[in-house]
C-alpha positions in Angstrom: -12.6 11.5 -19.4 -15.0 11.4 -16.1 -13.2 9.1 -13.6 -15.5 6.9 -10.8 -13.1 5.8 -8.3 -14.8 3.4 -5.4 -13.4 2.1 -2.3 -14.9 1.5 0.6 -12.6 -1.4 2.4 -8.8 0.7 1.9 -8.5 4.5 3.4 -9.6 7.1 1.9 -6.1 8.6 1.7 -4.8 5.4 0.9 -1.1 5.7 -1.5 -1.8 3.9 -5.1 -5.2 4.7 -4.6 -5.0 8.4 -4.1 -1.3 10.0 -4.0 -0.6 7.5 -7.5 -3.7 6.8 -9.8 -6.0 10.2 -8.7 -2.5 12.3 -9.3 -2.1 10.8 -12.2 -5.6 11.3 -13.9 -5.8 14.5 -12.4 -1.9 16.0 -13.9 -3.2 14.5 -17.7 -6.6 17.2 -17.3 -8.9 14.6 -16.6 -11.6 14.9 -13.8 -12.3 12.6 -10.7 -14.6 12.3 -8.3 -13.7 9.3 -5.2 -16.2 7.3 -3.4 -14.5 6.4 0.0 -14.1 7.0 3.7 -13.7 10.6 5.1 -9.5 10.0 6.0 -9.7 13.3 8.0 -9.3 16.8 8.1 -5.5 16.5 8.1 -5.0 14.4 5.6 -7.6 15.9 2.9 -5.4 18.8 3.0 -2.6 16.8 1.3 -5.7 15.9 -1.5 -4.5 16.7 -5.3 -6.1 19.7 -6.3 -9.1 18.9 -8.0 -10.2 15.9 -6.4 -13.8 15.4 -5.3 -14.6 13.3 -2.6 -18.1 11.7 -2.0 -17.4 9.6 1.8 -18.9 6.3 3.0 -18.7 4.8 5.3 -15.5 2.4 5.5 -16.1 -1.8 5.7 -13.8 -3.0 9.2 -14.3 -5.8 9.8 -17.3 -7.8 10.0 -19.0 -4.9 9.4 -19.3 -4.1 5.4 -22.6 -4.7 4.2 -23.6 -1.5 4.7 -20.9 0.0 4.1 -21.2 -1.5 0.3 -25.2 -0.2 0.5 -23.8 3.6 0.9 -21.0 2.9 -2.4 -23.5 2.0 -4.6 -25.9 4.8 -3.5 -23.3 7.8 -4.0 -22.5 6.1 -7.4 -25.5 5.9 -7.9 -26.2 9.9 -6.9 -23.7 11.1 -8.3 -24.5 9.9 -11.9 -27.7 11.3 -11.2 -26.2 14.7 -10.9 -23.2 14.3 -13.1 -24.1 12.0 -15.9 -22.5 9.1 -16.7 -19.3 8.8 -16.2 -16.2 7.8 -18.5 -14.6 4.5 -16.4 -15.7 4.0 -13.1 -12.4 2.6 -11.0 -12.6 -0.8 -8.6 -10.1 -0.8 -5.8 -12.6 -3.7 -3.4 -13.3 -7.6 -4.5 -16.7 -7.3 -2.8 -18.0 -4.2 -4.5 -17.2 -6.0 -8.0 -20.3 -7.8 -7.9 -22.1 -4.4 -6.0 -21.6 -2.4 -8.9 -21.1 -5.0 -11.8 -23.4 -7.6 -11.7 -27.1 -5.4 -11.6 -27.7 -2.5 -13.8 -27.1 0.9 -12.6 -27.4 4.4 -14.6 -23.6 3.6 -14.9 -23.7 0.6 -16.3 -22.7 1.8 -20.0 -19.4 2.6 -17.9 -16.2 1.1 -18.5 -15.7 -0.6 -15.4 -12.1 -1.3 -14.5 -11.8 -3.0 -11.1 -7.5 -2.8 -10.3 -7.0 -5.5 -8.3 -4.5 -4.9 -5.8 -2.9 -8.1 -4.0 -3.6 -11.6 -3.9 -6.9 -11.9 -2.0 -7.7 -15.3 -1.6 -4.3 -15.8 -0.8 -4.9 -13.2 2.2 -7.6 -14.4 3.4 -5.4 -16.6 6.0 -4.1 -13.1 7.2 -7.7 -11.7 8.0 -8.4 -12.2 11.8 -12.0 -11.1 11.9 -12.5 -13.7 9.2 -13.0 -17.2 11.5 -11.0 -19.7 10.6 -13.9 -21.8 9.9 -14.7 -19.5 7.3 -11.4 -18.7 5.9 -11.0 -21.3 2.9 -14.9 -20.3 1.6 -14.6 -17.3 1.7 -10.9 -17.8 -0.4 -13.2 -19.8 -2.8 -16.0 -16.3 -2.7 -13.1 -14.5 -3.9 -12.0 -16.5 -6.5 -15.1 -17.0 -7.7 -15.1 -13.1 -8.0 -12.4 -12.9 -9.8 -14.2 -15.7 -12.4 -16.5 -13.9 -12.9 -15.1 -10.6 -13.2 -13.2 -10.9 -16.2 -17.1 -11.5 -18.0 -17.9 -7.3 -16.7 -14.6 -5.9 -16.3 -11.8 -4.3 -17.7 -8.9 -5.2 -14.9 -6.2 -3.7 -14.1 -3.1 -5.7 -11.3 -0.7 -4.2 -9.5 1.4 -7.7 -9.6 2.9 -9.9 -12.5 1.8 -13.1 -10.1 -1.5 -12.7 -10.4 -1.6 -13.2 -14.7 -1.5 -16.7 -14.5 -5.2 -16.9 -13.0 -6.7 -13.7 -14.3 -5.8 -13.6 -17.3 -3.6 -11.2 -19.9 -4.1 -7.8 -18.1 -2.4 -4.3 -17.9 0.2 -4.6 -14.7 0.4 -1.6 -13.3 3.0 -1.8 -10.6 2.1 -0.6 -7.3 6.1 1.7 -7.9 6.5 5.4 -5.8 7.0 8.9 -6.8 10.9 9.5 -6.6 11.6 12.7 -5.0 15.2 15.0 -7.3 16.9 14.5 -4.3 17.4 12.4 -0.8 17.6 13.9 2.7 20.6 13.4 4.5 19.8 11.5 7.9 20.0 13.7 10.7 20.7 12.6 14.3 18.7 11.6 16.9 19.1 8.4 15.1 15.8 7.3 13.5 14.7 3.8 11.9 10.7 3.8 10.2 8.1 1.8 9.5 5.3 2.8 7.6 2.4 1.1 6.7 -0.1 -1.7 7.9 0.9 -3.1 11.7 0.0 -6.5 12.0 1.3 -9.6 13.7 2.8 -10.8 10.1 4.4 -7.8 9.1 6.7 -8.0 12.4 5.1 -6.2 14.8 6.6 -7.6 17.5 10.2 -8.4 15.3 10.1 -4.1 15.7 8.7 -3.6 19.1 12.0 -5.6 20.4 13.9 -4.3 17.9 13.3 -0.9 19.4 13.6 -1.5 22.9 17.0 -3.4 22.5 18.2 -0.2 20.2 17.1 1.9 23.6 20.0 0.5 25.0 22.2 1.2 23.0 25.8 3.0 22.9 24.3 5.4 20.1 20.4 4.9 21.4 17.8 4.9 18.3 14.9 5.7 18.4 12.1 3.6 15.8 8.9 5.0 14.1 6.3 3.2 13.1 3.7 4.8 11.3 0.5 3.3 10.7 -3.1 1.9 11.6 -2.9 -1.2 13.1 -4.8 -4.3 13.7 -6.2 -5.2 16.3 -4.7 -8.1 18.0 -1.8 -5.6 18.1 -3.3 -2.5 19.0 -2.6 -3.7 22.8 0.7 -4.5 22.2 2.1 -1.6 20.2 -0.1 1.7 22.9 2.0 -0.3 26.6 5.5 -0.4 23.5 4.7 3.7 22.8 4.0 4.0 26.6 7.4 2.1 28.0 9.2 4.1 24.8 10.1 0.6 23.1 9.1 2.5 19.9 6.9 6.0 18.7 3.8 4.8 17.0 2.4 7.9 15.3 -0.8 5.8 13.8 -2.1 6.7 10.1 -0.6 9.1 8.3 -1.7 10.9 4.8 1.4 9.1 2.1 3.0 12.5 1.6 3.3 13.1 5.5 4.6 9.2 6.0 7.3 10.0 3.2 8.2 13.4 4.2 9.0 11.5 8.2 10.7 8.7 6.1 13.4 10.9 4.2 16.7 10.9 7.0 15.6 8.0 8.6 18.7 6.5 9.2 16.6 3.2 7.7 13.2 1.2 6.8 12.4 -1.4 8.8 10.2 -4.5 6.3 10.4 -7.3 9.0 7.3 -9.3 6.7 6.6 -12.8 7.6 7.0 -15.7 5.8 3.1 -16.2 4.7 1.7 -17.1 1.1 -0.2 -13.0 0.4 3.9 -11.5 0.9 6.0 -14.3 -0.5 5.2 -13.6 -4.3 4.0 -9.8 -3.8 6.0 -6.3 -5.4 8.0 -5.3 -1.8 6.4 -1.8 -1.9 7.0 -0.4 1.6 10.9 -0.7 0.3 11.1 0.6 -2.7 9.5 3.5 -1.2 12.0 3.8 1.3 14.4 3.3 -1.7 12.2 5.9 -3.0 13.2 8.4 -0.4 17.7 7.4 -1.0 16.9 5.4 3.0 18.5 1.6 3.1 16.4 -0.7 3.8 16.0 -3.7 6.1 13.9 -6.7 5.1 13.2 -10.5 6.1 14.2 -13.0 3.0 11.2 -12.5 1.3 12.2 -13.4 -2.7 10.9 -10.0 -4.5 12.3 -8.3 -1.3 15.7 -10.2 -1.3 16.0 -9.8 -5.4 15.7 -5.2 -5.2 17.8 -5.1 -2.2 20.4 -7.6 -3.7 20.0 -5.6 -7.5 20.0 -2.1 -6.2 22.5 -2.9 -3.6 20.2 -0.6 -0.9 20.2 -2.6 2.2 20.1 -5.4 4.0 18.5 -8.9 3.9 18.5 -10.8 6.9 19.7 -14.6 6.9 16.0 -16.0 8.2 12.5 -15.2 9.5 13.0 -16.2 13.0 12.3 -13.9 15.3 15.3 -14.1 16.7 17.3 -13.3 14.6 15.6 -10.8 12.4 15.7 -9.6 15.9 19.1 -9.3 16.0 20.5 -8.8 12.7 18.4 -5.6 12.5 20.2 -4.3 15.0 23.6 -4.8 13.9 22.9 -3.0 10.4 21.2 0.1 12.4 24.2 -0.3 14.5 26.5 -0.5 11.9 25.4 2.7 9.6 24.9 5.0 12.4 28.8 4.6 12.8 29.7 4.2 9.2 27.7 7.5 7.7 30.1 6.7 4.2 28.1 3.1 3.9 25.1 4.0 5.1 25.3 7.3 2.2 26.3 5.0 -0.2 23.4 2.3 -0.1 20.9 4.6 0.2 21.7 6.5 -2.8 22.5 3.3 -4.4 19.2 2.3 -3.8 17.7 5.4 -5.3 19.1 5.0 -7.8 18.0 1.8 -9.0 14.2 2.9 -8.1 14.6 5.9 -10.6 15.4 3.3 -13.1 12.9 0.9 -12.8 9.8 1.5 -10.0 9.2 4.9 -10.2 5.6 5.9 -10.3 6.9 9.0 -12.8 6.8 6.3 -15.1 4.0 4.1 -14.2 2.1 6.9 -13.7 1.7 7.5 -17.2 1.5 3.8 -18.1 -1.6 4.2 -15.8 -3.0 6.9 -17.6 -2.6 5.9 -20.8 -4.6 2.1 -19.9 -6.9 4.1 -18.7 -8.3 6.2 -21.7 -7.7 3.1 -23.5 -10.5 1.1 -22.0 -12.8 4.4 -21.2 -12.3 4.9 -25.3 -13.9 1.0 -25.5 -16.7 1.9 -23.3 -20.0 0.0 -24.6 -17.9 -2.5 -27.0 
C-alpha cells in the first residue's frame, strides 16, 4: 500500500504523524511519503527508516493560503512522479477542502482525515484568530466536518468526536511504551513536553520553577516544546532568570528520552473547552516512561491518575493552588523515593495495558488497509 500523508499545520516531526503512524505503516511493509514542513536536520535523524519527505511551508498564524497551495502542488507532483497512491491521509481540517473538494490526479485514492482534536472548540485558544471572527471560524470548521463525511473516510483520536462525526474508527493518541523505565537521577528534574501557551499552564510552571529553585533540595523545571507568540518573551525571561530551562521544540524520541529519569511530568492545563474532554496524551506519555504525573483536575486526566495510581491531581485550577500543590508533590517525592517509584511503576503498567501504541498502532494499520481496499467503491 502506498500512503501519501499531508499536513502543513502540524510540525514536520509531529509525534502522532511521524513517530507513531508513519512508523507503524513502514514496519508493516507499506510505503509512506510525508508532505509536511521540514523539521530540520536534527529531527530528521529520528525519522523511521524508509520515510520519504516532501517539504512544504508551515501554515502559521494568518499566513496560511500559500502553504495550502504548496501542499496541493506537492501532492500533484508526487502523484505525477510516482503514480496514484492507494490512500491519502490528511491531518489538517483546512486541507480537507484543499485536497478533497476539487478534482486532482489522486481522486481515485481513498481520502482519510485523521481528526486529532476538537478543532471547533480549539478556535477559542488560537490567539492569531481575532476574537470577533472566532464564532465564524468555529462555524466554518463544523461545516468542513459535515462536508468531509461525504468525501472522506474519518479516523478519530477521541471518542468524544463521535457524537457529531458519526461512527468512525477511534485510534487514540497513545504512545510507545518502553520495556523498562529509567530510574530518577539527581539533580532532580521536573519536565513538561508539548506546546507552550497560557492555557497549557506556562505561568504556573514558571512559578513552580521559581519556588523549587529556593527549595532545600533544588529541582529544575525543564520545558520542551514550541511556544505561542503570546508567551515566548515571558519564557525567555524565565529561562534567563534560571526559573526554568526551556529547550524549545525537540523530536519526540529525543523529548521522551529527556522525560525518562525525571522526578515528575507536568500537565497543568487550564479548564478550557478544548481540553475538558480530550485524552490526556501528555500524561500518558509521562506514565509510559515510568514518570508519575502532576495534573490539574480535567476529567479524563483525573480519571487516568485515579485508575493508574500514577500521580497527583490538584484540587482546583486556580494558579496559586496549582503552583502550591505541584511544589508540595515534587518535594514529597524528593524525600520518598519508594513512593515516587511505586507511582511511576503503577502508571507505566497501566499505560502498557490500556494506552499503548504497540496495540493501537496495529489497529491503525488495519483501519487504513481496510479503507484502501475499498477505494473507488
